C-alpha positions as CSV (number, residue, x, y, z in Angstrom):
1,M,-17.9,-17.6,27.8
2,V,-17.3,-19.6,24.4
3,Y,-15.0,-17.9,22.0
4,K,-15.1,-18.2,18.3
5,T,-11.8,-19.8,17.0
6,V,-10.1,-18.1,14.1
7,S,-9.7,-20.2,10.8
8,P,-6.1,-21.3,9.9
9,A,-6.9,-21.2,6.3
10,E,-8.7,-17.8,5.9
11,S,-7.1,-14.4,5.8
12,Q,-7.5,-12.3,8.9
13,V,-6.1,-9.2,7.2
14,G,-7.9,-6.0,8.3
15,K,-8.9,-7.3,11.7
16,Y,-7.5,-5.9,14.9
17,I,-5.3,-7.7,17.5
18,D,-5.0,-7.4,21.3
19,I,-1.3,-7.8,22.2
20,N,-1.1,-6.9,26.0
21,G,-4.2,-8.8,26.9
22,D,-6.3,-5.9,28.2
23,G,-9.1,-6.5,25.5
24,I,-8.1,-3.3,23.6
25,P,-6.3,-3.8,20.3
26,E,-3.0,-2.2,19.6
27,G,-2.8,-2.8,16.0
28,V,-4.5,-4.0,12.7
29,I,-3.3,-7.1,10.9
30,F,-1.9,-6.3,7.3
31,A,-0.2,-9.7,6.4
32,D,-1.3,-13.2,7.4
33,L,1.5,-15.9,6.9
34,A,-0.9,-18.8,7.0
35,V,-2.2,-17.4,3.6
36,G,0.8,-15.4,2.2
37,G,0.4,-13.4,-1.0
38,E,1.9,-10.9,-3.2
39,G,0.9,-7.6,-4.7
40,Q,2.0,-4.0,-5.4
41,W,1.0,-0.4,-4.3
42,G,1.7,2.9,-5.8
43,N,0.6,5.3,-8.4
44,E,0.7,4.9,-12.2
45,D,4.4,5.9,-12.5
46,F,5.8,3.7,-9.7
47,K,4.4,0.6,-7.9
48,G,6.2,-1.0,-5.1
49,K,6.1,-4.8,-5.2
50,Y,5.9,-7.2,-2.2
51,K,5.7,-10.9,-1.4
52,I,4.4,-12.2,1.8
53,P,5.7,-15.8,2.5
54,T,3.4,-18.6,3.5
55,I,4.0,-20.7,6.6
56,E,1.9,-23.9,6.8
57,D,2.8,-25.2,10.2
58,G,3.6,-24.2,13.7
59,L,1.8,-21.0,13.8
60,K,-0.3,-19.8,16.9
61,D,-3.9,-20.4,17.1
62,Y,-6.2,-17.4,17.8
63,I,-9.8,-16.6,19.1
64,V,-12.2,-13.7,18.5
65,I,-12.6,-11.8,21.8
66,G,-14.7,-9.0,20.6
67,E,-15.2,-6.2,18.1
68,Y,-13.5,-2.8,17.8
69,N,-14.2,0.3,15.6
70,D,-11.2,2.3,14.4
71,Q,-10.7,4.9,11.7
72,I,-8.0,2.7,10.0
73,N,-10.4,-0.1,9.0
74,G,-13.7,0.5,10.5
75,K,-15.5,-2.1,12.8
76,Q,-13.8,-5.5,12.8
77,E,-13.3,-8.4,15.1
78,V,-10.5,-8.4,17.6
79,L,-8.1,-11.4,17.9
80,A,-6.0,-12.9,20.5
81,P,-3.7,-15.9,20.6
82,I,-4.6,-18.9,22.7
83,L,-1.6,-21.3,22.3
84,D,2.2,-21.0,21.8
85,G,3.6,-21.2,18.4
86,N,5.1,-18.9,15.7
87,D,3.7,-15.5,15.1
88,R,1.0,-15.5,12.2
89,F,0.3,-12.0,11.7
90,Y,2.2,-8.7,10.8
91,V,0.5,-5.9,12.7
92,M,0.7,-2.2,12.1
93,A,0.2,0.0,15.2
94,L,-3.0,2.0,15.2
95,N,-1.2,5.2,16.2
96,D,1.9,7.0,15.5
97,I,4.8,6.7,18.2
98,N,4.1,10.3,19.1
99,V,2.9,13.6,17.4
100,D,6.4,14.8,16.4
101,F,8.6,14.4,13.4
102,H,12.1,13.0,13.8
103,Y,15.5,12.6,12.2
104,W,16.3,9.1,11.1
105,Y,19.9,9.3,12.3
106,Y,21.1,13.2,12.0
107,S,24.9,12.5,12.4
108,A,24.9,9.9,9.6
109,R,23.8,12.3,7.0
110,K,25.9,12.1,3.8
111,T,27.8,8.9,5.1
112,K,28.9,6.5,2.4
113,D,29.8,3.9,5.1
114,L,26.4,2.9,6.6
115,I,25.4,-0.5,5.7
116,L,22.5,-1.1,3.2
117,L,19.3,-2.4,5.0
118,Q,17.0,-4.4,3.0
119,K,13.6,-3.5,1.5
120,D,12.1,-6.9,1.3
121,F,9.1,-8.1,3.2
122,G,10.2,-9.8,6.4
123,H,13.3,-7.6,7.2
124,G,11.9,-4.7,9.1
125,K,12.6,-6.0,12.4
126,E,16.1,-7.1,11.5
127,N,16.8,-3.6,10.0
128,T,15.5,-1.9,13.1
129,V,17.5,-3.8,15.6
130,T,20.7,-3.5,13.4
131,L,20.5,0.2,13.1
132,F,19.4,0.7,16.5
133,N,22.4,-1.1,17.9
134,K,24.7,1.1,15.5
135,W,23.0,4.2,16.9
136,C,23.4,3.2,20.5
137,D,27.2,2.5,19.7
138,E,27.4,5.8,17.8
139,K,28.8,3.9,14.9
140,Y,27.9,6.5,12.4
141,G,28.2,9.6,14.6
142,K,26.9,11.0,17.8
143,Q,23.4,10.6,19.0
144,D,21.1,13.6,18.4
145,H,17.9,14.4,20.6
146,G,15.8,14.5,17.4
147,D,16.9,11.1,16.1
148,L,13.8,8.7,16.1
149,W,15.8,6.0,18.0
150,N,15.5,8.1,21.3
151,Y,11.7,7.6,21.3
152,I,11.3,3.9,20.4
153,Q,13.9,2.2,22.6
154,D,11.3,0.4,24.9
155,E,9.2,-0.4,21.8
156,I,12.2,-2.2,20.0
157,K,12.9,-4.2,23.4
158,N,9.2,-5.4,23.2
159,G,9.4,-6.4,19.6
160,W,8.1,-3.5,17.6
161,F,10.0,-2.2,14.6
162,I,9.9,0.2,11.8
163,P,8.6,-1.4,8.7
164,S,10.8,-2.1,5.7
165,L,9.8,-0.4,2.4
166,Q,8.0,-3.6,1.2
167,E,6.2,-4.0,4.5
168,W,4.9,-0.5,4.1
169,C,3.7,-1.2,0.6
170,A,2.0,-4.5,1.7
171,F,0.3,-2.5,4.4
172,A,-0.9,0.2,2.1
173,E,-2.3,-2.1,-0.5
174,Q,-3.9,-4.5,1.9
175,L,-5.6,-1.7,3.9
176,K,-6.4,0.1,0.7
177,V,-4.5,3.3,1.8
178,T,-4.3,6.1,-0.8
179,D,-3.7,9.8,-1.4
180,E,-7.5,10.3,-1.1
181,N,-8.1,8.6,2.3
182,F,-4.7,8.4,4.3
183,Q,-5.8,11.3,6.5
184,E,-9.3,9.8,7.1
185,K,-7.4,6.6,8.2
186,G,-5.4,8.6,10.7
187,F,-2.1,8.8,8.8
188,M,0.4,11.6,8.0
189,G,1.7,12.0,4.5
190,F,5.1,10.5,4.9
191,Y,6.7,7.9,7.2
192,W,10.1,6.6,7.7
193,A,10.9,3.0,6.5
194,S,13.7,1.0,8.1
195,S,15.4,0.2,4.8
196,V,18.3,2.0,3.4
197,T,19.1,2.7,-0.3
198,T,22.1,4.3,-2.3
199,S,21.7,7.5,-4.2
200,Y,23.4,7.9,-7.6
201,N,23.2,11.5,-8.1
202,L,26.1,13.4,-9.2
203,V,26.2,15.9,-6.2
204,I,26.8,13.3,-3.6
205,P,27.7,10.1,-5.3
206,S,26.8,6.8,-3.4
207,E,24.9,8.8,-0.6
208,K,22.9,6.6,1.6
209,L,19.4,7.4,2.1
210,A,16.5,6.1,4.2
211,D,13.4,4.8,2.5
212,K,10.0,6.2,3.0
213,I,6.4,5.8,2.2
214,D,4.7,8.7,0.6
215,F,0.9,8.5,1.1
216,E,0.4,12.0,-0.3
217,H,1.4,11.0,-3.7
218,N,0.7,7.1,-3.8
219,T,4.5,6.4,-4.0
220,T,7.7,5.6,-2.3
221,G,10.9,7.6,-2.1
222,A,14.1,8.1,0.0
223,A,15.4,11.0,2.0
224,S,18.7,12.1,3.8
225,F,19.0,10.9,7.5
226,D,18.6,14.6,8.5
227,Y,15.1,15.0,7.3
228,I,12.2,14.7,9.6
229,Y,9.2,12.5,9.4
230,P,6.7,10.7,11.8
231,I,7.2,7.1,13.1
232,R,4.5,4.3,12.9
233,L,5.8,1.0,14.2
234,A,4.8,-2.7,13.4
235,I,5.1,-6.0,15.2
236,T,4.6,-9.7,14.3
237,Y,2.2,-11.5,16.7
């Protein structure tokens, strides 16, 4: 069989990708480093900006191995890599990690010592690994059964991560996710991000909060670590 090769100069955003080699895609491409780009996502009151870097050399080559139809972006080509190189794509999983909602890190609630984790595009994986290691060591308090880290340990070892806030914004804008269609595309209303921000409210000065994407209201926000939201992971490939 002769496979169609993927252009190194044309964006592949919105297409699906087969990661484990079984011919069935695990995710949808939301950023293409061969093309890069920038944009913003949100409502009239707030728009989260993002910038996707461009890498010109050393990226993997890919072929088209078929087509797939999913609620997230309809019928699209399925890609797979054929040669070694650097990952070209940021890929969002087609499904949540499970059907449950989870704490970000229950025992770390109201802490002032937790390190800030960056919102920028490209930092989701680093954020995830950093906080996962802190959670494993109980750096900010005891582990809780409801903490999200309990449920993604194998995925983290395999390269999956919780997107940073800007990565979430890039995904939402590139795949045209809005308050009107997020349910049709298979999403819940809110998701945890891996980035951490600081609150400046008068009740708990300098409280650390985890970022979140809010599809219900076309915006972003932050919440205490003891709130519960679902988890959707991303990967580079």
